[in-house]
N, C-alpha and C positions, 0 to 999 in steps of 0.2 A: 316521500314529497317530490312531487314531479315538477323539475323545472326546465324551463323553457330555452331555447338555444342560447339566447344571450345569456343567461343565468348558467347555464352548463359552461360556457365560455369562460365567464366570470370566475367559477368556480375553478376552473383548469388554471386560469393566468394566476389567481391565489394561491393555487398550490405550487405552481414555479417559480413563484417569487415576484411576479411582477407587481410594479409600485402602486399602479392606479388601474384596475381593472377598466376596460373600455367597452361598452356594451354595443358600440358601432363595429366593433373589431371582426363580426362576421359579414358586413358588409365590405370592409377593406380586403379582407381574405378572398371573398367571391370575386372582388375587381382585380387581384393579382393573378389568385391561382386557378378561377372557375369554381364554380359549384360542384362540389363533390370530386374534385381533382385530387390525385395523390402528393401534389407539390406543394400545397397549403394546408391552414387549417390544423385543429388540433390532434388529426391523425398521427401528424410528424413527432408533436411534441409529446403525448400521452406513451410512446412507445419507450421502454426503459433501455438504457444504453449498455451494452454489452462490453465485456473485458473484465480484466482482473483489477479490483480494488482492494487497496490496503487502507485500515482504519488507521485513526489517528492514535488508538491504543497499541498498535503494532510498533509504529516508532517509537513511542514511551519507552517500550520494555525494550527494543533494540539500543536506545542509548542508555537506559539504566544498565544493561549488561555491559556494554561500554565503559561507561562511569565507574561502575564497580571494579570492572579488571583493572583501569587506569589508577583508581585510589588503591586497591588491595597490593598491586605489584609495584608500588612504588614508582610510576612513571615507567617501568619496561617496555620498551617498544617492541620487543619480542612478543610478548602478552597481549598489549593491545592489537597489533596487526593481526596476531592468530585471532582473535576473537572477531575484529571486522571481517575477514576474510571467511570465516565460518558462518558468519550470518548472512554474508552474500551467497557463500555457497547453497545454504539451507533455504534461502528465497528464491534460488535457481532451481533448486530441486520440487518445492513447493510448486512454482509455476511449470515446470515441466510434467508433474503429476497432475497438475490442474489442467493442462492440454490433454493428457492422456485417455483421464477419466471422466473429464467432462461434468464434473460435480464441484459445488462449492465444498472449499475446506479451509480451515483457517491457518493463518501465517505463521504462527507463533512456535508451534511445537517442535517443528524441524529445525526452526532456525536456531531456536534458544537451546535445544539438545545440543546440536554442533557447537553453539557457541561455550557452553559451560564443559563439555568434554573437552575442546581445544583449550580454554583457559586452564584447568587443572593438568592436562598433559603438557601445555607449554611452560607452567609456571613451574610443575615437579620435573621434567625431564628435560626440555629444551633451554630454559634459562638458565640452570646448573652448568649445563654442557657447554655453553657460549661463554658464560663468565669463566669456566675453567680453562677455556681455549684461549681466552684474552689473557688469563694471569699467567699463563705460560707462552704467550705472545707467539701463537701457531699462525694467527692470521697475516702475520708481518714478513 
C-alpha cells in the first residue's frame, strides 16, 4: 500500500504516540526547517535513540531479590546492604561490558548472580561473625 506524504507523516505520528496526526504538519515542517533540511521533519523522529536501556522486568527482579533478602534474613542490614551493593556492582560490570563489546546483552545475569552469591556468603559467614563480635563486645 503506497501512502502519500501526508499519510507517511500521519503514520509516523501515530507510531510516536501523537494524539492527533495533522495532515498539514508537512507544511509546518517546511516553513520551519525548509524542505529536505536535516533540522526538522520525520528524519530526526525515526532515528532510534542510542544508549543503555533497562526494562521494567530488570527492576522487578532486583527488587524481588532485595525483598527476599530482607524477609529471609529477619531484617539483617548486613545481608540487605550486601545484596544491594552486589546488584549495583553487577549492573556496573554489565554496563562496562556493554561499552567494550558494543553488543546488546541482558542486564539480569551478572547482577542476580552477584546478589545470590553475596546473599548466601553474607548470611552464612559475615552475619554470624558480626553477631559473635557484638556478643563479646569487640566493637566497643
